[in-house]
C-alpha positions as CSV (number, residue, x, y, z in Angstrom):
1,X,8.9,28.7,16.8
2,X,12.2,30.6,17.5
3,X,11.8,33.8,19.5
4,X,13.4,37.0,18.1
5,X,16.9,37.6,19.5
6,X,18.1,41.2,19.9
7,X,21.6,42.7,19.7
8,X,22.9,45.0,22.5
9,X,22.0,47.9,20.2
10,X,18.3,46.9,20.4
11,X,18.3,45.8,16.7
12,X,17.0,42.3,15.9
13,X,19.8,39.8,15.4
14,X,19.6,39.5,11.6
15,X,22.2,39.4,8.8
16,X,21.0,42.9,7.8
17,X,21.6,44.4,11.2
18,X,25.1,42.9,11.3
19,X,25.8,44.2,7.8
20,X,24.7,47.7,8.7
21,X,26.9,47.7,11.8
22,X,29.8,46.2,9.9
23,X,29.6,49.0,7.3
24,X,30.0,51.5,10.1
25,X,32.8,49.7,11.9
26,X,34.8,48.2,9.1
27,X,33.8,50.1,5.9
28,X,31.5,49.3,3.1
29,X,34.1,47.4,1.0
30,X,35.5,45.4,3.9
31,X,35.8,41.6,4.1
32,X,33.2,41.3,6.9
33,X,30.7,43.2,4.8
34,X,31.4,41.1,1.7
35,X,31.1,37.9,3.8
36,X,27.7,39.1,5.1
37,X,26.6,40.1,1.5
38,X,27.3,36.6,0.4
39,X,25.3,35.1,3.3
40,X,22.4,37.5,2.6
41,X,22.4,36.5,-1.1
42,X,22.4,32.8,-0.1
43,X,19.6,33.2,2.5
44,X,15.9,32.7,1.6
45,X,15.1,35.5,4.0
46,X,17.8,37.9,2.7
47,X,18.7,40.6,5.2
48,X,15.9,39.4,7.5
49,X,17.6,36.1,8.1
50,X,17.9,35.5,11.9
51,X,21.4,35.1,13.3
52,X,21.1,32.6,16.2
53,X,24.7,32.6,17.4
54,X,25.7,34.7,20.4
55,X,26.5,38.3,19.6
56,X,30.0,38.0,21.0
57,X,30.8,35.0,18.8
58,X,29.5,36.9,15.7
59,X,31.6,39.9,16.6
60,X,34.6,37.8,17.0
61,X,34.2,36.3,13.5
62,X,33.6,39.6,11.9
63,X,36.5,41.2,13.7
64,X,38.8,38.3,12.8
65,X,37.8,38.7,9.1
66,X,38.7,42.3,9.3
67,X,42.1,41.6,11.0
68,X,42.8,39.0,8.3
69,X,42.1,41.7,5.7
70,X,44.4,44.2,7.4
71,X,47.2,41.5,7.8
72,X,47.0,40.8,4.1
73,X,47.0,44.5,3.2
74,X,50.0,45.0,5.4
75,X,51.9,41.9,4.2
76,X,51.6,39.9,7.4
77,X,51.1,36.2,6.9
78,X,48.9,33.9,8.8
79,X,45.3,32.8,8.7
80,X,43.3,32.4,11.9
81,X,41.5,29.4,10.3
82,X,38.5,31.6,9.4
83,X,36.5,31.5,6.2
84,X,37.5,33.8,3.4
85,X,34.9,36.3,2.3
86,X,34.2,34.1,-0.8
87,X,34.0,30.8,1.0
């Protein structure tokens, strides 16, 4: 049995919690939110799916997805080797 992990906000470490925080930080139509929406749709537990990676690693992935989106919008080339929102 896996014990429940919590974020620094006190929320359980779930896809839904990261999605809610991403909407606030990056906007509801952002690449990180779309990525999490896809993961939620694929998960048998939906928004309640536990996220077992360290919080700082998850924030790095979400932040990098957002920077990728900004670079594309601003015409800057380069991909940090991260998954696209649809991958």
